[in-house]
C-alpha positions in Angstrom: 28.9 27.5 47.3 25.2 28.3 46.9 26.1 30.8 44.1 28.1 28.1 42.3 25.0 25.9 42.2 22.9 28.8 41.0 25.3 29.4 38.1 25.3 25.7 37.2 21.5 25.6 37.0 21.3 28.8 35.0 23.6 27.3 32.4 21.3 24.4 31.7 18.2 26.4 31.0 19.3 28.1 27.8 19.9 24.7 26.3 16.4 23.6 27.2 15.0 26.7 25.5 17.1 26.2 22.4 15.9 22.6 22.1 12.3 23.7 22.4 12.8 26.3 19.7 14.5 23.8 17.4 11.7 21.3 17.9 9.1 24.0 17.3 10.9 25.1 14.1 10.9 21.5 12.9 7.2 21.1 13.5 6.5 24.4 11.7 8.6 23.3 8.7 6.5 20.1 8.6 3.4 22.3 8.6 4.7 24.3 5.6 5.4 21.1 3.7 2.0 19.8 4.5 0.4 23.1 3.3 2.2 22.9 0.0 1.4 19.2 -0.5 -2.3 19.8 0.5 -2.7 22.7 -1.8 -1.3 20.7 -4.7 -3.5 17.7 -3.8 -6.6 20.0 -3.7 -5.7 21.5 -7.0 -5.4 18.1 -8.6 -8.5 16.8 -6.8 -10.7 19.6 -8.0 -9.5 19.0 -11.6 -10.3 15.3 -11.2 -13.7 16.2 -9.6 -14.8 17.5 -12.9 -14.2 14.1 -14.4 -16.0 12.3 -11.6 -13.2 11.1 -9.4 -13.2 12.1 -5.7 -10.2 10.1 -4.5 -7.6 12.9 -4.4 -10.0 15.3 -2.7 -10.6 12.7 0.0 -6.8 12.2 0.5 -6.3 15.9 0.7 -9.0 16.3 3.3 -7.4 13.5 5.4 -4.2 15.6 5.6 -6.0 18.6 7.2 -6.0 17.2 10.8 -2.3 16.5 10.4 -1.8 20.1 9.3 -3.5 21.5 12.3 -1.8 19.1 14.7 1.7 20.0 13.4 1.0 23.7 13.5 -0.3 23.4 17.1 2.8 21.4 18.2 5.2 23.9 16.6 3.5 26.9 18.1 3.2 25.3 21.5 6.9 24.4 21.6 8.0 27.9 20.6 5.6 29.6 23.0 6.8 27.3 25.8 10.4 28.3 25.2 9.5 32.0 25.2 7.2 32.1 28.3 8.7 29.3 30.4 
């Protein structure tokens, strides 16, 4: 009977790992989208900077903490699923 419980517990763990990998992949895809949007905003912002407008550069700079946060969450979830 003890072996039966062990087998039941071991069946639950791969689902947990799979869920963490999926959550990590979602966070990393959000990171990739933010990188693309931020690069586009910085390109537009530096073009507008020549004409005296700083608005788009300020918006792009505000996206940088969100970029690092989503990359951190994605890598943390994936590494937790590997080393847990």
